[in-house]
TORLOLO-77582 format. One record per residue (C-alpha): residue in three letters; x, y, z; residue number from 1. Coordinates in Angstrom, 1 decimal, padded with zeros to 4 digits, m for minus. Each point is the difference from the previous one (the first is absolute). Layout:
BEGIN
+------+--------+--------+--------+------+
! resn !     c1 !     c2 !     c3 ! resi !
+------+--------+--------+--------+------+
!  ALA !      X !      Y !      Z !  NUM !
...
+------+--------+--------+--------+------+
This chain:
BEGIN
+------+--------+--------+--------+------+
! resn !     c1 !     c2 !     c3 ! resi !
+------+--------+--------+--------+------+
!  MET !  093.9 !  130.9 !  071.0 !    1 !
!  VAL !  000.5 ! m003.3 ! m002.5 !    2 !
!  ASP ! m001.8 ! m001.1 ! m002.8 !    3 !
!  ALA ! m003.5 ! m001.2 !  000.7 !    4 !
!  ASP !  000.2 ! m003.5 ! m001.9 !    5 !
!  VAL !  003.0 ! m000.4 !  002.0 !    6 !
!  THR ! m001.6 !  000.7 !  003.2 !    7 !
!  ALA ! m002.7 ! m002.5 ! m000.7 !    8 !
!  ALA !  002.3 ! m002.3 ! m000.4 !    9 !
!  ALA !  002.1 !  000.7 !  003.2 !   10 !
!  PRO ! m000.2 ! m002.5 !  002.9 !   11 !
!  VAL ! m001.5 !  001.8 !  003.0 !   12 !
!  ALA !  002.2 !  000.5 !  003.3 !   13 !
!  LEU ! m001.9 !  001.3 !  002.8 !   14 !
!  VAL !  002.1 !  001.7 !  002.9 !   15 !
!  VAL ! m001.5 !  000.5 !  003.2 !   16 !
!  GLY !  002.2 !  002.5 !  001.8 !   17 !
!  GLY !  001.4 !  001.4 ! m003.2 !   18 !
!  SER ! m000.6 !  003.6 !  000.4 !   19 !
!  ARG !  003.6 !  000.8 !  001.7 !   20 !
!  GLY !  003.5 ! m001.4 !  001.2 !   21 !
!  LEU !  000.4 ! m003.5 ! m001.2 !   22 !
!  GLY ! m003.5 ! m000.8 ! m001.4 !   23 !
!  LEU !  000.4 !  002.7 ! m002.3 !   24 !
!  LEU !  003.2 ! m001.1 ! m001.1 !   25 !
!  ALA ! m001.5 ! m003.4 ! m000.6 !   26 !
!  ALA ! m002.7 !  001.5 ! m002.3 !   27 !
!  ARG !  002.6 !  002.1 ! m002.0 !   28 !
!  GLU !  001.8 ! m003.3 ! m000.6 !   29 !
!  LEU ! m003.2 ! m002.5 ! m000.6 !   30 !
!  GLN ! m000.6 !  003.4 ! m002.7 !   31 !
!  ARG !  003.2 ! m000.4 ! m001.4 !   32 !
!  ARG ! m000.3 ! m003.5 ! m000.8 !   33 !
!  GLY ! m003.5 !  000.3 ! m001.5 !   34 !
!  HIS ! m002.4 ! m000.6 !  002.3 !   35 !
!  GLN ! m003.3 !  002.3 !  000.4 !   36 !
!  VAL !  000.2 !  001.1 !  003.4 !   37 !
!  VAL ! m002.5 !  000.9 !  002.8 !   38 !
!  ILE !  001.0 !  001.2 !  003.2 !   39 !
!  ALA ! m002.1 !  000.2 !  003.0 !   40 !
!  ALA !  000.5 !  001.7 !  003.3 !   41 !
!  ARG ! m001.7 !  002.1 !  002.8 !   42 !
!  ASP !  001.1 !  003.5 ! m000.8 !   43 !
!  ALA ! m001.7 !  001.5 ! m003.0 !   44 !
!  ALA !  002.3 !  003.0 ! m000.2 !   45 !
!  GLU !  003.1 ! m002.4 ! m000.2 !   46 !
!  LEU ! m001.6 ! m001.9 ! m002.5 !   47 !
!  ASP ! m000.6 !  003.1 ! m002.5 !   48 !
!  ARG !  003.9 !  000.5 !  000.5 !   49 !
!  ALA !  000.7 ! m003.1 ! m001.0 !   50 !
!  ALA ! m002.3 ! m000.3 ! m002.3 !   51 !
!  THR !  001.7 !  003.2 ! m001.8 !   52 !
!  ASP !  003.4 ! m002.0 !  000.4 !   53 !
!  LEU ! m000.9 ! m003.2 ! m001.8 !   54 !
!  ALA ! m001.9 !  001.6 ! m002.6 !   55 !
!  ARG !  003.0 !  001.3 ! m001.4 !   56 !
!  THR !  001.2 ! m003.4 ! m001.1 !   57 !
!  GLY ! m003.2 ! m001.6 ! m000.6 !   58 !
!  GLU ! m003.8 ! m001.1 !  001.0 !   59 !
!  VAL ! m000.8 !  000.3 !  003.6 !   60 !
!  THR ! m003.6 ! m000.3 !  002.0 !   61 !
!  THR ! m000.4 !  000.6 !  004.0 !   62 !
!  HIS ! m002.0 ! m000.8 !  002.1 !   63 !
!  VAL ! m000.6 !  001.0 !  003.7 !   64 !
!  CYS !  000.2 ! m003.0 !  002.6 !   65 !
!  ASP !  000.7 ! m000.8 !  003.5 !   66 !
!  VAL !  001.7 ! m003.4 ! m000.3 !   67 !
!  ARG ! m001.5 ! m000.5 !  003.6 !   68 !
!  ASP ! m003.3 !  000.0 ! m001.2 !   69 !
!  ALA ! m000.9 ! m003.6 ! m001.7 !   70 !
!  ASP ! m002.8 !  001.1 ! m001.5 !   71 !
!  GLU !  001.7 !  002.9 ! m001.6 !   72 !
!  VAL !  002.5 ! m002.5 ! m001.4 !   73 !
!  GLN ! m002.5 ! m002.0 ! m001.6 !   74 !
!  ARG ! m001.6 !  003.0 ! m001.5 !   75 !
!  LEU !  003.3 !  001.3 ! m001.0 !   76 !
!  VAL !  000.8 ! m003.6 ! m001.7 !   77 !
!  ASP ! m003.5 ! m000.2 ! m001.7 !   78 !
!  ARG ! m000.3 !  003.5 ! m001.7 !   79 !
!  VAL !  003.9 ! m000.8 ! m001.3 !   80 !
!  GLU ! m001.0 ! m003.0 ! m001.3 !   81 !
!  GLU ! m003.1 !  001.3 ! m001.7 !   82 !
!  ARG !  001.4 !  003.2 ! m001.1 !   83 !
!  THR !  003.6 ! m000.2 ! m000.7 !   84 !
!  GLY !  000.6 ! m004.1 ! m000.5 !   85 !
!  PRO !  000.9 ! m003.1 !  001.6 !   86 !
!  ILE !  002.7 !  000.5 !  002.9 !   87 !
!  ARG !  002.8 ! m001.7 ! m001.0 !   88 !
!  VAL !  002.5 !  001.1 !  002.6 !   89 !
!  ALA ! m001.2 !  001.3 !  003.6 !   90 !
!  LEU !  002.6 !  001.6 !  001.7 !   91 !
!  THR ! m000.8 !  001.4 !  004.0 !   92 !
!  VAL !  002.8 !  002.5 !  001.2 !   93 !
!  ALA ! m002.2 !  001.7 !  002.6 !   94 !
!  GLY !  001.7 !  000.6 !  003.3 !   95 !
!  ILE !  000.6 !  002.1 !  002.5 !   96 !
!  ILE !  002.7 !  000.6 !  002.5 !   97 !
!  GLN !  000.2 !  000.6 !  003.4 !   98 !
!  ALA !  003.1 !  000.3 !  002.2 !   99 !
!  GLY !  000.2 !  000.5 !  003.7 !  100 !
!  PRO !  000.6 ! m002.0 !  003.1 !  101 !
!  ALA ! m002.3 ! m002.6 !  000.5 !  102 !
!  GLU ! m001.6 !  001.5 !  003.4 !  103 !
!  ALA ! m000.9 !  003.0 ! m002.3 !  104 !
!  MET ! m002.0 ! m002.1 ! m001.8 !  105 !
!  THR ! m003.9 ! m000.4 !  000.3 !  106 !
!  LEU ! m002.2 ! m003.0 ! m001.2 !  107 !
!  GLU ! m001.3 !  002.4 ! m002.8 !  108 !
!  HIS !  003.6 !  000.2 ! m001.3 !  109 !
!  PHE !  000.0 ! m003.5 ! m000.2 !  110 !
!  ARG ! m003.5 ! m000.3 ! m001.7 !  111 !
!  ASP !  000.9 !  002.6 ! m002.7 !  112 !
!  ALA !  002.9 ! m001.6 ! m000.8 !  113 !
!  ILE ! m001.4 ! m003.7 ! m000.3 !  114 !
!  ASP ! m003.0 !  001.6 ! m001.7 !  115 !
!  THR !  001.9 !  001.4 ! m002.7 !  116 !
!  MET !  003.3 ! m002.2 ! m000.4 !  117 !
!  THR ! m001.5 ! m003.5 !  000.8 !  118 !
!  TRP ! m004.3 ! m000.1 ! m000.8 !  119 !
!  GLY !  001.3 !  002.3 ! m002.5 !  120 !
!  PRO !  001.7 ! m002.6 ! m002.2 !  121 !
!  ILE ! m002.7 ! m002.6 !  000.6 !  122 !
!  HIS ! m003.0 !  002.0 ! m001.2 !  123 !
!  VAL !  002.2 !  000.9 ! m003.2 !  124 !
!  ALA !  000.8 ! m003.7 ! m000.4 !  125 !
!  TRP ! m003.9 ! m001.1 !  000.4 !  126 !
!  ALA ! m001.2 !  002.7 ! m002.2 !  127 !
!  VAL !  002.0 ! m000.6 ! m002.8 !  128 !
!  LEU !  000.4 ! m004.4 !  000.2 !  129 !
!  PRO ! m003.3 ! m000.9 ! m001.0 !  130 !
!  ARG !  000.2 !  001.2 ! m003.5 !  131 !
!  MET !  003.8 ! m000.9 ! m000.2 !  132 !
!  ARG ! m000.7 ! m003.2 !  001.0 !  133 !
!  ALA ! m002.5 ! m000.4 ! m002.6 !  134 !
!  ARG !  002.1 !  001.2 ! m002.4 !  135 !
!  HIS !  003.0 ! m002.0 !  001.0 !  136 !
!  ARG !  002.2 !  002.9 !  000.0 !  137 !
!  GLY !  000.7 !  002.8 !  001.9 !  138 !
!  ALA !  002.9 !  001.4 !  002.5 !  139 !
!  ILE ! m000.1 !  001.4 !  003.5 !  140 !
!  GLY !  002.5 !  001.3 !  001.6 !  141 !
!  THR !  000.3 !  001.6 !  004.0 !  142 !
!  VAL !  002.7 !  002.4 !  001.2 !  143 !
!  THR !  000.8 ! m001.2 !  003.2 !  144 !
!  SER !  003.6 !  001.1 !  001.5 !  145 !
!  VAL !  002.8 ! m001.6 !  001.8 !  146 !
!  GLY ! m001.7 !  001.2 !  003.3 !  147 !
!  GLY ! m002.4 ! m003.1 ! m000.7 !  148 !
!  MET !  002.8 ! m002.2 !  000.2 !  149 !
!  VAL !  002.3 !  001.6 !  002.7 !  150 !
!  SER ! m002.0 !  002.4 !  002.7 !  151 !
!  PRO !  002.0 !  003.1 !  000.3 !  152 !
!  PRO ! m000.2 !  002.5 !  003.0 !  153 !
!  HIS ! m002.2 !  002.8 !  000.1 !  154 !
!  LEU ! m002.2 ! m001.4 ! m003.1 !  155 !
!  LEU ! m002.2 ! m002.6 !  002.2 !  156 !
!  PRO ! m003.8 !  000.9 ! m001.6 !  157 !
!  TYR !  001.8 ! m000.1 ! m003.6 !  158 !
!  ALA !  001.9 ! m003.1 !  000.4 !  159 !
!  THR ! m003.1 ! m002.0 !  002.0 !  160 !
!  ALA ! m001.9 !  001.5 ! m003.5 !  161 !
!  LYS !  003.0 ! m001.1 ! m002.5 !  162 !
!  PHE !  000.4 ! m003.7 !  001.7 !  163 !
!  GLY ! m003.8 ! m000.6 ! m000.6 !  164 !
!  ALA !  000.5 !  001.2 ! m003.7 !  165 !
!  VAL !  003.2 ! m002.4 ! m000.4 !  166 !
!  GLY ! m002.1 ! m003.0 !  001.2 !  167 !
!  PHE ! m002.7 !  000.7 ! m001.9 !  168 !
!  SER !  001.8 !  000.8 ! m003.4 !  169 !
!  ASP !  001.8 ! m003.3 !  000.4 !  170 !
!  GLY ! m002.4 ! m002.1 !  001.1 !  171 !
!  LEU ! m002.1 !  001.5 ! m003.2 !  172 !
!  ALA !  003.1 ! m000.9 ! m002.2 !  173 !
!  ALA ! m000.5 ! m003.6 !  001.0 !  174 !
!  ALA ! m004.0 ! m000.3 ! m000.3 !  175 !
!  LEU !  000.5 !  001.1 ! m003.6 !  176 !
!  SER !  002.3 ! m002.2 ! m001.1 !  177 !
!  GLY ! m001.1 ! m001.2 ! m003.4 !  178 !
!  THR ! m002.7 !  002.0 ! m000.5 !  179 !
!  GLY !  001.3 !  002.7 ! m002.3 !  180 !
!  VAL ! m000.1 !  002.5 !  002.4 !  181 !
!  THR !  003.3 !  001.4 !  002.3 !  182 !
!  ALA !  000.5 !  001.3 !  002.9 !  183 !
!  THR !  003.2 !  002.1 !  000.6 !  184 !
!  THR !  000.6 !  001.0 !  003.6 !  185 !
!  ILE !  003.2 !  003.0 !  000.1 !  186 !
!  VAL !  002.0 !  000.3 !  001.9 !  187 !
!  PRO !  001.8 !  003.8 !  000.2 !  188 !
!  GLY !  002.1 !  001.5 !  002.6 !  189 !
!  LEU !  000.5 !  003.6 !  000.5 !  190 !
!  MET ! m000.3 !  001.8 ! m003.5 !  191 !
!  ARG !  000.4 !  003.6 ! m001.2 !  192 !
!  THR ! m003.5 !  000.8 ! m000.5 !  193 !
!  GLY ! m000.7 !  003.2 !  002.2 !  194 !
!  SER ! m002.2 ! m002.1 !  002.3 !  195 !
!  HIS !  002.0 !  001.9 !  003.4 !  196 !
!  LEU ! m002.1 !  003.4 ! m000.9 !  197 !
!  ARG ! m003.3 ! m002.4 !  000.5 !  198 !
!  ALA !  001.1 ! m002.1 !  002.5 !  199 !
!  GLN ! m001.9 !  000.4 !  003.3 !  200 !
!  PHE !  002.0 !  000.3 !  003.3 !  201 !
!  THR ! m000.7 ! m000.8 !  003.3 !  202 !
!  GLY !  001.4 !  001.2 !  003.4 !  203 !
!  ASP !  003.0 !  002.4 ! m000.4 !  204 !
!  ALA ! m001.0 !  000.6 ! m003.8 !  205 !
!  ALA !  003.1 !  002.1 ! m001.1 !  206 !
!  LYS !  002.4 ! m002.4 !  001.7 !  207 !
!  GLU ! m001.6 ! m002.8 ! m002.0 !  208 !
!  TYR !  000.2 !  001.5 ! m003.2 !  209 !
!  ALA !  003.4 !  000.8 !  000.4 !  210 !
!  TRP !  000.9 ! m003.8 ! m000.2 !  211 !
!  PHE ! m002.6 ! m001.0 ! m002.2 !  212 !
!  GLY !  000.3 !  002.8 ! m002.7 !  213 !
!  PRO !  003.7 ! m000.6 ! m001.0 !  214 !
!  GLY ! m000.4 ! m003.7 !  000.4 !  215 !
!  ALA ! m002.6 !  000.1 ! m002.6 !  216 !
!  SER !  002.1 !  002.4 ! m002.1 !  217 !
!  LEU !  003.8 ! m000.9 !  000.1 !  218 !
!  PRO !  001.4 ! m002.1 ! m002.6 !  219 !
!  VAL !  001.1 ! m003.3 !  001.3 !  220 !
!  LEU ! m002.8 ! m000.1 !  002.8 !  221 !
!  SER ! m002.9 !  000.6 ! m002.5 !  222 !
!  MET ! m000.4 ! m001.2 ! m004.0 !  223 !
!  ASP ! m000.8 !  002.4 ! m002.9 !  224 !
!  ALA ! m003.5 ! m000.2 ! m000.4 !  225 !
!  GLU ! m000.1 ! m000.2 ! m003.7 !  226 !
!  ARG !  002.4 ! m003.0 ! m000.2 !  227 !
!  ALA ! m002.6 ! m001.5 !  002.7 !  228 !
!  ALA ! m002.8 !  000.8 ! m002.2 !  229 !
!  ARG !  001.5 ! m001.7 ! m002.8 !  230 !
!  ARG !  000.4 ! m003.2 !  002.3 !  231 !
!  ILE ! m002.9 ! m000.2 !  001.1 !  232 !
!  VAL ! m001.9 !  000.0 ! m003.5 !  233 !
!  ASP !  002.6 ! m002.9 ! m001.0 !  234 !
!  GLY ! m000.8 ! m001.7 !  002.9 !  235 !
!  VAL ! m003.8 !  000.0 ! m000.8 !  236 !
!  LEU ! m000.2 ! m000.2 ! m003.5 !  237 !
!  ASP !  001.9 ! m003.2 !  000.4 !  238 !
!  GLY ! m002.1 ! m001.5 !  002.6 !  239 !
!  LYS !  003.0 ! m000.4 !  002.5 !  240 !
!  PRO ! m001.4 ! m000.9 !  003.5 !  241 !
!  MET !  002.4 !  002.5 !  001.9 !  242 !
!  VAL !  002.0 !  003.0 ! m001.2 !  243 !
!  THR !  002.9 !  001.3 !  002.6 !  244 !
!  LEU !  001.2 !  002.8 ! m000.4 !  245 !
!  THR !  003.4 !  001.4 !  001.4 !  246 !
!  PRO !  002.9 ! m002.4 !  000.7 !  247 !
!  LEU ! m000.9 !  001.6 !  004.0 !  248 !
!  THR ! m003.1 ! m001.6 ! m000.3 !  249 !
!  TRP !  001.1 ! m002.8 ! m001.3 !  250 !
!  VAL !  002.4 ! m000.9 !  002.9 !  251 !
!  GLY ! m002.3 !  001.5 !  002.8 !  252 !
!  ILE ! m002.7 ! m002.9 ! m001.4 !  253 !
!  ARG !  002.6 ! m002.6 !  000.4 !  254 !
!  VAL !  001.5 !  001.1 !  003.1 !  255 !
!  ARG ! m003.1 ! m000.1 !  001.7 !  256 !
!  GLY ! m000.4 ! m003.5 ! m001.3 !  257 !
!  LEU !  002.9 ! m001.4 !  001.3 !  258 !
!  ALA !  000.1 !  002.1 !  003.4 !  259 !
!  PRO ! m003.2 !  001.2 !  000.9 !  260 !
!  ALA !  000.3 !  000.2 !  003.7 !  261 !
!  THR !  003.3 !  002.0 ! m000.6 !  262 !
!  THR ! m001.6 !  002.6 ! m002.7 !  263 !
!  THR ! m002.8 !  000.6 !  002.4 !  264 !
!  ARG !  002.6 !  000.6 !  002.5 !  265 !
!  VAL !  001.8 !  002.3 ! m002.1 !  266 !
!  MET ! m002.6 !  001.8 ! m001.0 !  267 !
!  GLY ! m000.9 !  000.6 !  003.6 !  268 !
!  LEU !  003.4 !  001.8 !  000.4 !  269 !
!  VAL ! m000.6 !  002.3 ! m003.1 !  270 !
!  GLY ! m003.4 !  000.9 !  001.6 !  271 !
!  ARG !  001.7 !  000.8 !  003.0 !  272 !
!  LEU !  002.4 !  002.5 ! m002.0 !  273 !
!  LEU ! m003.1 !  001.8 ! m001.6 !  274 !
!  PRO ! m002.1 !  003.1 !  001.8 !  275 !
!  ASP ! m002.2 ! m001.1 !  002.9 !  276 !
!  SER ! m003.7 !  000.9 ! m000.1 !  277 !
!  SER ! m000.4 !  003.8 !  001.1 !  278 !
!  GLY ! m003.4 ! m000.4 !  002.1 !  279 !
!  PRO ! m003.4 ! m002.6 ! m000.5 !  280 !
!  ALA ! m001.0 ! m001.3 ! m003.2 !  281 !
!  THR ! m002.8 !  001.9 ! m001.7 !  282 !
!  ASP ! m002.0 ! m000.6 ! m003.5 !  283 !
!  GLY !  001.8 !  002.7 ! m001.4 !  284 !
!  ALA !  003.0 !  000.3 ! m001.8 !  285 !
!  VAL !  002.7 !  002.2 ! m001.9 !  286 !
!  GLU !  000.5 ! m000.1 ! m003.5 !  287 !
!  GLY !  003.4 ! m000.2 ! m000.8 !  288 !
!  ARG !  000.5 !  003.6 ! m002.2 !  289 !
!  HIS ! m001.8 !  001.5 !  003.4 !  290 !
!  ALA !  002.9 ! m002.0 !  002.3 !  291 !
!  ARG !  002.6 !  001.0 ! m002.8 !  292 !
!  ARG ! m001.0 !  003.6 !  000.9 !  293 !
!  ASP !  000.0 ! m000.2 !  003.9 !  294 !
!  LEU !  003.5 ! m001.6 !  000.1 !  295 !
!  GLY !  001.5 !  002.6 ! m001.9 !  296 !
!  SER !  003.5 ! m001.8 ! m000.9 !  297 !
!  ARG !  001.7 !  001.0 ! m002.8 !  298 !
!  VAL !  002.3 ! m003.2 !  000.1 !  299 !
!  VAL ! m003.4 ! m001.9 ! m000.1 !  300 !
!  ASN ! m001.3 !  001.8 ! m003.2 !  301 !
!  THR !  003.2 ! m000.6 ! m001.2 !  302 !
!  LEU !  000.1 ! m003.7 !  000.1 !  303 !
!  THR ! m003.3 !  000.3 ! m001.2 !  304 !
!  THR !  000.7 !  001.9 ! m003.1 !  305 !
!  LEU ! m000.2 ! m003.5 ! m002.5 !  306 !
!  GLY ! m003.6 ! m001.1 !  001.7 !  307 !
!  ASP ! m001.5 !  003.8 ! m000.5 !  308 !
!  ARG !  000.8 ! m000.1 ! m003.3 !  309 !
!  ALA ! m001.8 ! m003.6 ! m000.8 !  310 !
!  ALA ! m003.0 !  001.7 !  002.4 !  311 !
!  GLY !  000.2 !  003.1 ! m003.2 !  312 !
!  ARG ! m000.2 ! m003.2 ! m002.9 !  313 !
!  ASN ! m002.3 ! m002.2 !  001.8 !  314 !
!  ASN ! m002.7 !  002.0 !  001.3 !  315 !
!  GLU !  000.6 !  000.0 !  003.9 !  316 !
!  LYS !  000.2 !  003.4 !  000.6 !  317 !
!  PRO ! m003.3 !  001.9 !  000.8 !  318 !
!  SER ! m001.2 !  002.7 ! m002.4 !  319 !
!  PRO !  001.0 !  003.3 !  001.5 !  320 !
!  SER ! m003.5 !  001.0 !  000.7 !  321 !
!  VAL ! m000.2 ! m003.2 !  002.5 !  322 !
!  ASP !  003.4 !  000.5 !  001.8 !  323 !
!  PRO ! m000.3 !  002.9 !  002.5 !  324 !
+------+--------+--------+--------+------+
């Protein structure tokens, strides 16, 4: 733990979706840079494990909060401001990944994605903004995705929600010009966080996992998540309007801007190479760790080695009592 006097003077950083993956890494990085970190997420057990991790190096406070619920988010921000201190940084990382063919997706998949990854950042920003504006100081960061700039195949609910998040965050940055409060749109590509084990797969879940898992784990295709967290925190603290994390992301955005119709056709061709739906859409989905088991491929397991290691470091692996 850090000294109490130091903690009292440390700026407060709220990380929503900070219990695992990229959110946990960003919380670690903010803590390393002298912030008093508050993390919020839906799952109390995950928060407890994350708090144990973060408490080794500094002060951390946890709150259970569902970012989809505006009232819950407002209560969270009120509690943090009253009990911990003025929020200097608010970073929204909460997200879900649903992979599968469009015909295997239901309206509920879209609602869940939009409520979490479009409304979530809006809820957080609207809760922290009045006090930040009054203080003429603050930084808001929203983790979006290259999938919010170029819609990839088999990730339609995810892309829909991320496009909304990009539009909101980018517009907010312009709206806050001159106020002393900044908004940063963070645009990562694939990162080795271990999220392939928690992603939700529809259609032929095992085959969907077979392409997604290696893509989220292999070097070149995916970025080291610790390095991504450092760049995210750099950008948010510097008040940059946008942070693009990987060369592939940068290239994809520019190609889409120069040749939008061609890009869409290419995405369509790629989608035709991916697995077809094995049946009608259902409300359910198969989590990555179960799809991996059903696939039973040693080759794929080898290709996801780096992602699996990252999952262990970043609280992406469920506790043994949860894993069947």
